[in-house]
C-alpha positions, 0 to 999 in steps of 0.5 A, a space after each residue: 118513830 113516835 107511833 106504836 102499832 099492833 096488827 093482827 090480820 087474822 083477828 081483824 085487829 089494828 091499833 096505833 098510838 101516837 105519843 108526844 113528849 111534853 116536857 118530861 112526860 110522854 102524852 097520848 096525842 092520837 090513837 086509832 082502834 080498828 076491830 075491837 074498840 072496847 079499849 076506847 073507854 079507858 083510852 079516852 081519858 088519857 087523851 081528854 085529860 092530857 095524862 102522862 102515859 110513859 108508865 104504860 108503855 106497850 100496854 097502851 096497845 092492849 085490846 079490851 075494855 079492861 084497862 092496864 093495871 093502875 089505870 081506871 076507866 072513867 066510864 061512858 061520857 054522858 056530858 060532852 060539853 063538860 066531859 062528865 062521865 057516868 062514873 062521876 055522876 054515879 059517885 055524886 048522885 047518892 049525895 044529892 037529896 030531895 026530889 028528882 028535880 032537886 037532885 038534877 039541880 044539885 048534880 048540875 051545881 056540883 058537876 055542871 053537866 046539863 047546864 050548857 046544851 042540855 042534850 044530856 038531861 034525859 040521860 041524867 034523869 034516867 041515872 037519877 031514877 036508877 041511883 037513889 040518894 043515901 037518905 032515901 036508901 037508909 
């Protein structure tokens, strides 16, 4: 009763969402995507951040990378240790000034990404190169 399902055998699509009541809110407890898994980009924050989902209803079963209205995708996760997304990093980077190393240190100070296991540091350095600071762009 607590699982919503969608199956399209001809297109090879299957999605299932398990919901659980947490006080006055419904929360996404688990999901299964088979076939088109692009929806993982906007479903992941609902699971990780334990966000209420009752307003989305059956739209949770929607395919594709475009989230239902009112739900923004967090983007690709870069730092798994601290759950930092590429969107968060791209929003913070323009405000980190100085050399690439100084910008990395500022990013680590603000978001904590790259401060635990360090496996995301190469991705952080790549994003730093791609996104200039506001002062450098002026």
